[in-house]
C-alpha positions as CSV (number, residue, x, y, z in Angstrom):
1,M,50.5,58.6,167.0
2,N,53.0,60.1,169.4
3,T,56.3,59.5,167.7
4,T,58.5,62.0,169.4
5,M,60.9,59.6,171.1
6,D,60.8,57.2,168.1
7,Q,62.1,59.8,165.6
8,T,65.1,61.1,167.6
9,P,68.3,60.9,165.5
10,P,71.1,60.6,168.0
11,A,74.4,62.4,167.8
12,D,76.9,60.2,166.2
13,N,80.7,60.0,165.9
14,S,81.1,56.9,163.9
15,E,83.4,56.4,161.0
16,S,82.2,56.2,157.4
17,V,80.4,53.0,156.7
18,S,80.7,51.4,153.2
19,D,78.1,48.6,153.9
20,V,75.4,48.7,151.2
21,A,74.1,45.2,151.6
22,G,70.8,46.2,153.3
23,L,67.5,47.7,152.2
24,W,67.9,50.0,149.2
25,G,71.7,50.3,149.5
26,H,71.7,51.0,153.2
27,P,73.9,49.2,155.8
28,S,72.8,45.7,156.4
29,G,72.2,46.4,160.1
30,L,69.3,48.7,159.1
31,T,67.2,45.6,158.3
32,T,67.9,44.1,161.7
33,L,66.9,47.3,163.6
34,F,63.9,47.9,161.3
35,F,62.2,44.7,162.1
36,T,63.2,44.7,165.8
37,E,61.7,48.2,166.2
38,L,58.6,47.2,164.2
39,W,57.8,44.4,166.6
40,E,58.7,46.4,169.7
41,R,56.3,49.1,168.6
42,F,53.8,46.4,167.8
43,S,53.9,45.3,171.4
44,Y,53.8,48.8,172.8
45,Y,50.8,50.2,170.8
46,G,48.9,46.9,170.9
47,M,49.0,46.9,174.6
48,R,48.3,50.7,174.7
49,A,45.2,50.2,172.5
50,I,43.4,48.0,175.1
51,L,45.0,49.3,178.4
52,M,42.5,52.0,179.3
53,L,39.5,49.8,178.2
54,Y,40.8,46.9,180.4
55,M,41.2,49.1,183.4
56,V,37.6,50.4,183.3
57,A,35.9,47.2,182.3
58,S,33.8,45.5,185.0
59,L,35.0,42.5,186.9
60,A,32.3,40.4,185.1
61,D,33.8,41.5,181.8
62,G,37.3,40.5,183.0
63,G,38.6,44.0,183.7
64,M,39.9,45.9,186.7
65,A,36.7,47.7,187.5
66,M,38.5,51.0,188.0
67,D,36.7,54.4,187.9
68,T,37.7,56.6,185.0
69,R,39.7,59.0,187.1
70,T,41.9,56.3,188.6
71,A,42.4,54.5,185.3
72,A,43.3,57.8,183.5
73,T,45.8,58.7,186.2
74,I,47.5,55.3,185.9
75,Y,47.5,55.6,182.1
76,G,49.1,59.1,182.2
77,A,51.7,58.0,184.7
78,Y,52.6,54.9,182.6
79,T,52.9,56.7,179.3
80,S,54.9,59.5,181.0
81,A,57.3,57.1,182.7
82,V,58.1,55.4,179.5
83,Y,59.7,58.6,178.2
84,V,61.4,59.5,181.5
85,T,63.2,56.1,181.8
86,S,64.7,56.6,178.3
87,I,67.2,59.1,179.9
88,P,68.8,56.7,182.4
89,G,68.4,53.9,179.8
90,G,70.8,55.8,177.5
91,L,73.2,56.5,180.3
92,I,73.3,52.8,181.3
93,A,74.2,51.9,177.7
94,D,76.9,54.6,177.5
95,K,78.6,53.8,180.8
96,F,78.1,50.1,181.5
97,L,76.4,47.7,179.0
98,G,76.5,49.1,175.5
99,A,73.6,49.5,173.2
100,K,73.3,45.9,172.0
101,M,73.1,44.4,175.5
102,C,70.5,47.1,176.5
103,I,68.3,46.2,173.6
104,L,68.4,42.5,174.4
105,I,67.8,43.0,178.1
106,G,65.2,45.7,177.6
107,G,63.3,43.6,175.0
108,S,63.3,40.6,177.3
109,I,61.9,42.7,180.2
110,I,59.2,44.2,177.9
111,A,58.1,40.7,176.8
112,L,58.0,39.6,180.4
113,G,55.9,42.6,181.3
114,H,53.3,41.8,178.7
115,F,53.1,38.2,179.7
116,T,52.7,39.3,183.3
117,L,49.8,41.5,182.3
118,A,48.3,38.3,180.8
119,I,47.8,37.1,184.4
120,H,44.6,38.4,185.9
121,S,45.5,39.9,189.3
122,Q,46.1,43.3,190.7
123,F,49.7,42.6,191.5
124,A,50.4,41.2,188.1
125,F,48.9,44.3,186.5
126,Y,51.1,46.8,188.3
127,A,54.2,44.5,188.0
128,G,53.6,44.2,184.3
129,L,53.4,48.0,183.8
130,I,56.6,48.5,185.8
131,L,58.4,45.9,183.8
132,I,57.4,47.4,180.4
133,I,58.4,50.9,181.6
134,L,61.9,49.6,182.7
135,G,62.4,47.6,179.5
136,T,61.3,50.3,177.2
137,G,63.7,52.7,178.9
138,L,66.6,50.4,178.1
139,L,65.5,49.5,174.5
140,K,64.1,52.7,173.0
141,P,66.9,55.2,173.2
142,N,69.6,52.7,172.4
143,I,68.0,51.2,169.2
144,S,68.0,54.7,167.7
145,T,71.6,55.3,168.9
146,L,72.6,52.0,167.3
147,L,71.0,53.0,164.0
148,G,72.8,56.3,164.0
149,S,76.1,54.5,164.5
150,L,75.7,52.7,161.2
151,Y,76.2,56.0,159.3
152,S,78.9,58.7,159.4
153,R,77.7,62.3,160.0
154,D,78.2,63.2,156.3
155,D,76.6,60.0,154.9
156,D,73.9,61.0,152.4
157,R,72.0,57.9,153.3
158,R,71.5,58.9,156.9
159,D,68.2,60.7,156.7
160,G,66.8,58.1,154.4
161,G,67.8,55.4,156.9
162,F,65.9,57.1,159.7
163,S,62.9,57.5,157.3
164,I,62.9,53.8,156.7
165,F,63.2,53.1,160.4
166,Y,60.3,55.5,161.1
167,M,58.2,53.6,158.6
168,G,58.8,50.4,160.6
169,I,57.6,52.1,163.7
170,N,54.3,53.1,162.1
171,I,53.7,49.7,160.5
172,G,54.0,48.1,163.9
173,A,51.8,50.7,165.5
174,A,49.2,50.3,162.7
175,L,49.0,46.5,162.8
176,S,49.0,45.9,166.6
177,P,45.6,47.4,167.6
178,L,44.0,45.2,164.9
179,V,45.5,42.1,166.3
180,C,45.5,42.8,170.1
181,G,42.2,44.6,169.9
182,Y,40.5,41.7,168.1
183,L,41.8,39.2,170.6
184,A,40.7,41.4,173.6
185,Q,37.3,42.6,172.4
186,S,36.0,40.5,169.5
187,E,32.8,38.4,170.3
188,Q,33.9,35.9,167.7
189,F,37.2,35.3,169.6
190,K,35.5,35.1,172.9
191,S,33.2,32.4,171.6
192,F,36.2,30.6,170.2
193,I,38.1,30.5,173.5
194,A,34.9,29.5,175.3
195,G,34.9,26.3,173.2
196,Y,38.3,25.4,174.8
197,G,37.3,25.9,178.4
198,F,38.3,29.6,178.8
199,K,36.0,32.2,180.1
200,P,35.0,34.8,177.5
201,S,36.2,37.5,179.9
202,D,39.8,36.1,179.6
203,S,40.1,37.6,176.2
204,W,41.9,40.7,177.5
205,H,44.8,38.6,178.5
206,F,45.1,37.0,175.1
207,G,45.5,40.6,173.8
208,F,48.3,41.3,176.3
209,A,50.0,38.0,175.5
210,A,49.9,38.8,171.8
211,A,51.8,42.0,172.5
212,G,54.4,39.9,174.4
213,I,54.7,37.5,171.5
214,G,55.3,40.4,169.2
215,M,58.2,41.5,171.3
216,L,59.6,38.0,171.3
217,V,59.5,37.9,167.5
218,G,61.4,41.2,167.5
219,L,64.0,39.8,169.9
220,A,64.4,36.6,167.9
221,H,65.0,38.6,164.8
222,F,67.6,40.7,166.6
223,L,69.4,37.6,167.8
224,F,69.4,35.9,164.5
225,Q,70.6,39.0,162.6
226,Y,73.0,40.2,165.4
227,K,76.1,39.8,163.2
228,R,74.8,42.3,160.6
229,L,75.6,45.1,163.1
230,G,79.3,44.1,163.4
231,S,81.0,45.7,166.5
232,K,78.5,48.6,166.7
233,G,77.0,49.0,170.1
234,A,78.9,46.0,171.5
235,R,80.7,48.0,174.2
236,P,79.8,51.1,176.3
237,I,81.3,54.4,175.2
238,G,83.2,54.8,178.4
239,K,84.4,58.0,180.0
240,Q,87.5,58.4,177.8
241,S,85.6,58.2,174.5
242,Q,82.8,60.4,176.0
243,A,85.4,63.1,176.7
244,R,86.8,62.8,173.2
245,A,83.4,63.1,171.7
246,E,82.7,66.3,173.7
247,V,86.0,67.8,172.7
248,A,85.3,66.9,169.0
249,A,81.9,68.5,169.3
250,D,83.4,71.6,170.9
251,S,86.1,71.9,168.2
252,A,83.5,71.8,165.4
253,S,81.4,74.5,167.0
254,D,83.9,76.9,168.6
255,S,86.7,78.9,167.0
256,E,89.1,77.8,169.8
257,T,89.9,74.2,170.6
258,P,89.6,73.6,174.3
259,K,91.8,71.2,176.2
260,Q,90.4,67.7,176.8
261,G,87.9,67.8,179.6
262,E,87.7,71.5,179.7
263,K,84.1,72.8,180.1
264,L,83.5,76.0,178.3
265,P,80.7,78.3,179.6
266,L,77.7,78.8,177.4
267,T,77.9,81.8,175.1
268,K,75.2,84.5,174.9
269,Q,74.0,83.1,171.6
270,E,73.7,79.6,173.1
271,W,71.7,80.9,176.1
272,S,69.5,82.8,173.6
273,R,68.8,79.6,171.7
274,L,68.1,77.6,174.9
275,G,65.5,80.3,175.7
276,A,63.8,79.5,172.4
277,I,63.8,75.8,173.2
278,A,62.3,76.6,176.6
279,I,59.4,78.5,175.0
280,L,58.8,75.7,172.5
281,F,59.1,73.1,175.3
282,S,56.0,74.6,177.1
283,F,53.9,74.6,174.0
284,A,55.0,71.0,173.1
285,A,53.9,69.8,176.5
286,F,50.4,71.4,175.9
287,F,50.3,69.6,172.5
288,W,51.0,66.2,173.9
289,A,48.6,66.6,176.8
290,V,45.8,66.7,174.3
291,Y,47.2,64.4,171.6
292,E,47.6,61.6,174.1
293,Q,43.8,61.6,174.6
294,D,43.9,59.1,171.7
295,G,44.5,56.2,174.0
296,S,42.5,57.5,176.9
297,S,39.3,59.7,176.7
298,L,38.9,59.2,172.9
299,N,39.4,55.5,173.4
300,L,36.5,55.5,175.9
301,F,34.4,57.7,173.5
302,A,35.0,55.1,170.8
303,D,34.0,52.2,173.1
304,R,31.0,53.7,174.8
305,L,29.6,56.4,172.5
306,T,30.5,55.4,169.0
307,D,28.7,52.9,166.7
308,C,31.6,50.6,165.9
309,S,30.0,49.0,162.8
310,V,30.3,49.2,159.1
311,F,27.5,47.9,156.9
312,G,26.2,45.8,159.8
313,W,29.7,44.4,160.7
314,K,30.8,45.2,164.2
315,F,34.5,45.8,164.8
316,P,36.4,46.3,168.1
317,S,36.5,49.9,169.4
318,S,40.3,49.6,169.9
319,W,40.7,49.4,166.1
320,F,40.3,53.2,166.0
321,Q,43.8,53.3,167.5
322,T,45.3,52.1,164.2
323,L,44.2,55.3,162.4
324,P,47.0,57.7,163.7
325,A,49.7,55.3,162.5
326,V,48.1,54.9,159.1
327,Y,47.7,58.6,158.7
328,C,51.4,59.0,159.7
329,I,52.5,56.5,157.0
330,I,50.5,58.5,154.4
331,L,51.2,62.1,155.5
332,A,54.8,62.0,156.6
333,P,56.3,61.7,153.1
334,A,53.8,64.3,151.8
335,F,54.8,66.8,154.4
336,S,58.5,66.1,153.8
337,V,57.9,66.9,150.1
338,L,55.8,70.0,151.0
339,W,58.5,71.6,153.1
340,V,61.2,70.9,150.4
341,K,58.9,72.4,147.7
342,M,58.2,75.5,149.7
343,G,61.9,76.0,150.5
344,H,62.5,79.4,152.1
345,R,58.8,80.3,151.7
346,Q,57.8,77.7,154.3
347,P,56.7,78.9,157.8
348,S,59.4,79.3,160.5
349,S,59.6,76.6,163.1
350,P,57.6,78.5,165.8
351,A,55.0,79.3,163.2
352,K,54.7,75.6,162.3
353,F,54.3,74.9,166.0
354,A,51.4,77.3,166.1
355,I,49.8,75.7,163.1
356,G,50.1,72.3,164.7
357,L,48.5,73.5,167.9
358,A,45.6,74.9,165.9
359,L,45.1,71.7,163.9
360,L,45.1,69.6,167.1
361,G,42.7,72.1,168.6
362,A,40.3,71.6,165.7
363,G,40.8,67.8,165.9
364,I,39.8,67.7,169.6
365,G,37.2,70.5,169.2
366,I,35.2,68.5,166.7
367,M,34.4,66.1,169.5
368,V,32.1,68.9,171.0
369,P,29.4,68.5,168.3
370,A,30.0,64.7,168.4
371,S,29.3,64.8,172.2
372,L,26.1,66.7,171.6
373,L,24.9,64.1,169.1
374,A,25.9,61.3,171.5
375,A,23.3,62.5,173.9
376,H,20.7,61.0,171.6
377,G,22.5,57.7,170.8
378,K,25.8,56.4,169.5
379,V,27.4,58.5,166.8
380,G,28.9,57.3,163.6
381,P,32.6,56.4,163.3
382,M,33.4,59.3,160.9
383,W,33.6,61.7,163.8
384,L,36.7,59.9,165.2
385,V,38.1,59.3,161.7
386,L,38.1,63.1,161.0
387,S,39.3,63.9,164.5
388,Y,42.3,61.7,164.2
389,L,43.1,63.1,160.7
390,L,43.2,66.6,162.0
391,Q,45.3,65.6,165.0
392,V,47.9,63.8,162.9
393,L,48.0,66.9,160.5
394,G,48.9,68.9,163.6
395,E,51.5,66.3,164.6
396,M,53.2,66.6,161.2
397,C,53.6,70.3,161.9
398,L,55.0,70.0,165.4
399,S,56.7,66.7,166.3
400,P,59.3,66.3,163.5
401,V,59.8,70.0,163.4
402,G,60.5,70.2,167.1
403,L,63.1,67.4,166.9
404,S,64.8,69.1,164.0
405,T,64.7,72.5,165.6
406,V,66.1,71.3,169.0
407,S,68.9,69.4,167.3
408,K,69.9,72.7,165.6
409,L,69.5,75.0,168.5
410,A,71.2,72.8,171.2
411,P,74.8,73.6,172.0
412,A,76.9,70.9,170.3
413,R,78.6,69.7,173.5
414,F,75.2,69.4,175.2
415,A,73.2,68.0,172.3
416,S,72.3,64.7,173.8
417,S,71.4,66.2,177.2
418,T,69.2,68.9,175.5
419,M,67.4,66.3,173.5
420,G,66.8,64.3,176.7
421,V,65.3,67.4,178.3
422,W,63.1,67.9,175.2
423,M,61.7,64.4,175.7
424,L,60.5,65.5,179.1
425,A,58.0,67.8,177.3
426,T,56.3,64.6,176.0
427,A,56.5,63.0,179.5
428,C,54.9,66.1,181.1
429,G,52.3,66.2,178.4
430,N,51.4,62.5,178.8
431,F,51.1,62.9,182.6
432,L,48.8,65.9,182.2
433,A,46.8,63.9,179.6
434,G,45.9,61.4,182.2
435,Y,44.6,64.2,184.5
436,L,42.4,65.6,181.7
437,A,41.1,62.2,180.6
438,G,39.9,61.7,184.2
439,F,37.0,64.1,183.5
440,F,35.5,61.8,180.9
441,D,31.9,60.9,181.8
442,E,29.8,59.3,179.0
443,N,26.6,59.9,181.1
444,S,27.1,63.7,181.2
445,T,26.9,65.5,177.9
446,S,27.7,68.8,179.6
447,T,30.9,67.3,181.1
448,L,32.0,66.0,177.7
449,I,31.4,69.3,176.0
450,S,33.2,71.2,178.7
451,M,36.2,68.8,178.6
452,F,36.6,68.7,174.8
453,G,35.7,72.3,174.5
454,F,38.3,73.4,177.1
455,M,41.1,71.4,175.4
456,G,40.2,72.7,172.0
457,G,39.8,76.3,173.1
458,F,43.0,76.2,175.1
459,L,45.0,74.9,172.1
460,F,43.5,77.7,169.9
461,L,44.6,80.2,172.5
462,A,48.0,78.6,172.8
463,A,48.4,78.7,169.0
464,F,47.4,82.4,168.9
465,V,49.9,83.3,171.7
466,L,52.7,81.4,170.1
467,W,51.9,83.0,166.7
468,C,52.3,86.4,168.4
469,L,55.5,85.3,170.1
470,T,57.0,84.0,166.8
471,P,59.1,87.2,166.1
472,L,60.6,86.9,169.6
473,V,61.3,83.2,169.3
474,K,62.9,83.8,165.9
475,R,65.2,86.4,167.4
476,L,66.1,84.0,170.2
477,M,66.9,81.4,167.6
478,S,69.7,83.7,166.2
479,G,69.4,82.9,162.6
480,I,68.2,79.2,162.9
481,R,65.0,78.5,161.1
């Protein structure tokens, strides 16, 4: 599961918080944000699990009857735009509305978008996607910012709070494909709604509506628990406080204290570190271009070429989309402990990137023999189970490492801007993912082998190149690991 945007800990200048009334001694506002984000991610990943399948389904089956190329392009543009709009969404909160209001408005727009998708028409389909994009842009960056404001910079609970928050993200992402996928694809549910006068092909829209209900549950929780957050995020930062924050950041990082509003030029060391970020940016974009096949080409492979049954019981193909989140829940704590145990013996950040690229290459490359076998009939589910495991292992080496590295390399006075640019790597990767997924053709074994083989081979090559560049990148990082 792509969690890059979800894990971003924002810069924060809040005062020390003594609130310990929440989960495990954390601020009480953490509980509010935990469940709000859980249900927002429920809505996002539930809809994402069935989006591609709905677009390519025939009109008789209630779908949009799009060809794979068109559907993949729309999917890539949608998942890319979700990340791009987070940048203006953060600015709107900072300058005009405040984080709380952006979360309320954004969540409402997201819910409206999902319910619009529940209407079967071409106009409603595109309108629904646009609404979800706009709403997510308002909600996503600001709920993380609001969480950060609950802790002071030196609060020992801060990292633990983000870890709990991240767990909520993955719980929502794990549960939603099970619910939305069942409603959209299950033959049992289709028979159930047919008994009430609905067409079985209407089942897709029950799946989209379930995503909207999930967002409404999150909004209701946020409204009922609103007071737990106190005054945090109630008002925009404003230009004056923004200037003070920049001056404070400059004072902490530079030996001389500039006058308020003064813009210091970047130092040679800062330019060097930005160069390291630029190199890692390119490889991160390649990573996400392949990782996002989960919801597109691999989703189609599961639906059309995989035997979705266990001991004779058939399950919806979209249920495979729950695997990455489950793996994240299991592996994220394990990797956190691993890096701590290794201490200074752990690989450098660019080396971890290279390892992550190689693991993702193995995960997508394993679909080559699976495609060969699919030429003779549907393959077993273990191919995708193993593929997703390798992909998430790669994600653990790249996604959180990238966020941590960028936060350390970015000039203090441009930390937020640099992190926003880093998000564009995911956006670029997602857009490219749509292009690559457009080559999927279940009727051509050679095309499938070429597509998965190209992606796997390219990632192995990228991993090798980055491994060779590791000494250069480490020098550019100027002592930052």
